[in-house]
N, C-alpha and C positions, 0 to 999 in steps of 0.2 A: 764770555766766561763759559757758556755752554759749549761753544766751539772748541775752546782750549781743553775742556774736560774730555771731549770726544777724541781729540788728537792724542792726549796723554793716555787715554784708555786704550786706543788702538795701538799705540807704541808699546804699552805694557803687554798687551796680548801678543804682539809680534815677538817681543823679547822672551816672553814665557814659552812661546812655541819653539823658538830657536833653542832655548835652554832645555826644554823637555825633550827635544829631538836628540840633543847631545847627551843628556843624562841617561838615556836608555843604554848607553854603551858602558855604564859603570854599575857595579854592585858593591855596597859597603866600601865605597871609596876606591875600589880597584877596577881595572878594566875587566869587563865581562869575559867569561871564558869562551863561549860559543854562541853564535847567532845563526839564523836560518834565512835562506834566500826566499824573498817574497814574490818576485815577478814570475808568472808561469812560463815566460819565455827564457828565463834564466838570467844570470848576471855576469857581466864581463869582468875579468881580472886583468889589471894593467900593471905595467912595470913600475910606474910612478903614479903619484896622486894627481893625475891629470887626464882628461879625455883625449888629449893629443898623444899620449904615450903608447907604447907598444902593447898590444893585446896578447896576454899570455894564455888564457883559457876562458871557458865559459862554465860557470857553476850552474848546475841544474836546479830546478824548482824544488823547494823544501830541503835542500841540502844543508847540513850543518857545517859551518866553517869555524876553524879555530882563529879567534881574534888575537892579534899579536900587539898592535898598538893603534892609537887614535891620532890621526893626522890633521892636516889643515881643513878648514870648512870651505864649502862651496855651495852655490845654489844651482841646482840642475833640475830642469822640468818643474820649476817652481818650488822645489824642496830644498831647504837649507839643512845641510848635515855635514859632518866631517867625512873625509876619506878614511877608510879603515884598512890597516895592513892585516893580511890574513896569511895563514899557512895554506899553500895549495894542497888540495887532496892528494894523498899519496900516489894515486894512479896518474896524476898530472906531472909528477917529477920527471925531468929528463934523465937524471942520474939517480944515485942512491943517497944523496944528501938532501936535507930539507930545502924547499924552495918557497919563496914568499912573493906576494903581489898585493895590489891595492884594489879595493872595490869601493864604490860610492855607498856610504852608510845609510842613505835614505831608503835603500831597498833591502835592508836587513831587518829582521824582527826577532824577538826573543824566543818565540815559540813557533814551531813549524805549522803551516796550515794543515787542517785535518786531511787525512788521506781521502782522495776521491777519484773516481773514474770518469767524472763529468768532463765532457769535451775530449775524451780519448778518441783516437782513431787507430787504424791498423798499425801505424808506426809506433805510437806510444804503447799499445798493447804488446807489440813485438819486443820493444825494449824492456818492458816489465817482465815478460816471460823469460827473457834471456839473461836477466841480471844474476840469477842464481840457478842452481839445479833444484828440483822439487822432489821431496822424498815423502812417501806415503806414511801418514801418521800411525795408522793402525793396520798392520798387515794381517793377512789371514793366518790362522794357526799353522805352524810348521812351514810357513812360507816367508821368505825374507821380504822386506818392504821394497816396493817398486820405486824406481827413480827415473824421472823425466829430465833430460838435459836438452834444452832447446838452444841452438847456437845461432848467432847473428848471420852466419854464412848460409843458413838454410838447412844445415844438417841437424839430425836429431838422434839421440841415443836413449833407448828405453831399457833400463838395466835393473837387475836384481842385486840389491846391496850385498857386497862381499861374495859375489859369485861371478864366474867368468862367462855369464850368459846374458844375452840381451838382443835387442833388435836395433838395427842401424839403418838410417835412410834419410829422408828429407821431410820437411814440414812447412806448413804455412798457416796463417791465422785469418780470422774474419771477426773483427770486433763487433760489428753490427749484430751478428748472430751469436757472438761470444763462443766461437768454436775454434778448435785446432784440428787440422787434418794431417795425419802422418802417413807416410808411405815408406814402409820399412821391411827388412828381411831379418828373420831371427837367426842368430849365430850362437854357437856354444864353443867355449875355449877347448881346444883339443879335437874338435870335430873337423875332419879333413874334407868331407864331401860338400858341406855347405849347400845342400840342395833345397833348403826351405824356400817356400814361395813368398813372394812379396805380398804384404798385407796392407790394405788401406783402412784406416780407422778415423772416424770423426769423433773427437772428444768434446764434450760440453764443459765449458769453463764457467764457473759461477762463484759466488761468495768471495769475491776478490778483496783481500785486505793488504796491508803493507807487507805482510810476511807470510801469507798463506793463500791458497786457492782451493776450490773444490773442483776436482776432475771427475766428471760423471758421478757427482754427489759424494765423492770420497775426499777427505781432507788431506792436502799435501802441504808440507811446510817448506819454507825457504831453507835449504840445506847449505850452510856456509862452509865451503871447503878451505877453512883457514889453515890447514896443515901445510899449504904451499908457503906460508910465511917462514917455515923452517928452512926453506931453500933459498932465501934471499941472497946469502953469500955465494951459493952456487950460480945463481943467475948473474950476480955481479962479475964473477970470474968468466962465465960463459960469454957474456955480452960485452966484456971489456968496459964496464961502466955505464952501458946503455941499458936502461931499465924497461924498455918497450915490452919485452916478452914477459917480464915479471908483472908489469902493470896490467897486461891483458888477462893474466891469471887471477889477479886480486880485485879487478875493477868492480865486478858484480857485488860481492859481499861487502867490500869496503863502502860502496855507495849506500848499501843498506845500513851499515853501522853508522855512517855519518848522518844519515837521515833519521834514524830511530835509535836513540839511546836505550830504549826499553828492549828492543831486539838485541842490541849488543850485550846488554846486561844478562839477558836470558841465556845467551851463548857463552859469554865470558865467565859467568859465575859457575857454570856447570862443566865447562870443557877447556877453556883456553887461557887460564891464568899463566901458563907457560910463556905466552906471547905478550904479557902485559907491557913489557918494555917497548916492544915494537908499536903496539896500539897507542901508547902514550906518545911516543916519538912521532907517530902519524897524526896526532891531534884528535883522537877519538874521545869524545866526552861521555862520561858515565856517572852522573850525579847520584844514581841509585846505589853506587858502591863506594862507601866512604873510604875504605882502605886504598882502593884504586885512585880516588881523587886526591888523597894525601900524597901519593907518589907522583901523580899528575902535576900537582902544584909545586912540588919540590923540583921537578924537572923544568917546568915552564916559567915559573916566576922570575928566575934570573935572566932567562932569554927575553921575556917580555920587558923587563926593566931596561935591558940594553937597547932593544928596538925602540922603546918609547923615548929614550934620550935622543936617538937619531931622528925620530918623528918630530919631536919638539923643536929640533934645530931647523926644520924646514917649514914650520908653521908661519 
């Protein structure tokens, strides 16, 4: 009798674990809107709910992804969970129409892990610094804010906002010392001689958060150049349906928006309501803004219903 009780108890725990794992993909009886990548190494997106299917992309750690439907269950690495159909982040689209793929749901969580620089190296430090341009929060009186633009190709621009002046050159970083070294020459729009000498500076980077840094103890904010969204149609015509150029222009700030709804809300609520249709189509989640979420649900609910019918057919 005792043995039977233990077997039944173990079976109950197993069933509860499976149910609990599946239930995390629902809220109020509906498929949850967005979940976040849990593995630090990222999460692969596949063309079908199968490990043998084509790999489409890799989602980065802490990235928020738009959930579209819940598919068949599978046990992978000892975890039983359903495959989840997701909207690929906008910068992963090959063209200008929404693209979807499948991830294993066992590696998705409802809330992103807290931001941390633990285990960073030069490469992760570099990726962080290049995701957006950085604008000085409090400029000196009668002086426009300074903007640092660190590029993946090793180029740097040090600009004054709304002025044709700045320094241009190269940069590198050292995460162990948390420094950035720039080698740049100052130029001014309309200046023909360009005889300024090259200047080398070592900047101390501290106070790193998800959307801000201290450069030599002054606060700089992640400056999202979302105005490029207005040129989507121009990019479409220019590239003949290939969105590679467009993706490279929006990747940095879209990664930030997908990762941090709070950051998106702070920008959206003050500056970018003009682009709300695009942000909704791109699957950017913003529970802090109820009017945005109403439009978000109106757009996505019919699409999710249609995708869920197809997902149910392959379970």
